[in-house]
N, C-alpha and C positions, 0 to 999 in steps of 0.2 A: 671691504664694503660689499653688501648684498643689495642687488636690485630685485624688487618684488613687483611683478606685473600681474594684474588680474583684469579680466574682461567679463562682463555680464550681459545677458539678454534680459530685457525687462518684460515681464508678463502682466504687469498692472495695467488697468484700463487707461489711466492717465500716465503714459510713459514719460512725458516731459516733466511732470511734477515729481514722479518717482526718481527720475534721473537727477534732478536738482537736489532732492533731499539726500540721495546717496552722496552726491558731491559735497554738500554741506557737512554731512555727518563724518565722512572720511577725512576731509580736510581739517575738521575741528580736532582731529587726533594729533595734529602737529603740536609739539611742545608738551604733550600729556603722557607719552609713552617713552620710557628710557630706551635710548638707542635708535629711535626713529628720527632720522634727520629730515625727511621730507615725505609728504604724502600729497600728491597732485592728482586731480581727477579731471578727465576730459569726457565730454559728451559727444558722441559720434555725429558728425554733420552729413555723412554720406548714407543714403538709404541702404538697408541690408546689413548683415554682419552684426557684431556686438554693439550694444547701445552705450555702454559706459566703460571707461578704462581707468584703472588705478595704476599710477606709476609711483613707486615709493623707493626710498633709499634708507637702508638700515646699517648700523655700525658693523655688524657681523652676523654670522649664522645664529649665535646665541641670542642676539637682539631680535632676530626674526622669530625665533621660538618663543621668546617672551611676549612679543607683539601678538602672536597667535592666541595666547591664553589670557591676555590682559583684559580685565573687566570692561574697560571703555571700548576695546575692539569687539569683544563678544556682543555688546549691546548693539553696535552698528551692524555686525554680522547677522544678528537676529532679524533686523529690519530688512536688510538686503535679501536674505533668504526668503522672506515673505513676499517680495515683489519681483523676483527673478525666476527664470526657468532654464537658464544655461550659464555655465561658467567655464572659463579657461584660465590657467595661470602658469607662470614660469618664474623661477627664482634662479639667479646666477650670481657668481662671485665676480667682483671686479678687481 
């Protein structure tokens, strides 16, 4: 299993609306991408730091690679890129 964690800083004027949309879009990927077991998004409640965090579980590294290029994910990524100004990520095997 691969755990895929990503955090973003939002640059959009309405951070709360953008964060909610990112959450909805990413969580809607559940059940649509082969090998994606879980996509869960949290919105930071503590001031400062990153605004939105994705926690996801994928079958294996091959599933992660497929997720990265899947059309549904690419559409979400396009929106996220348009409303964010910073990103950090980590992937690890379990």
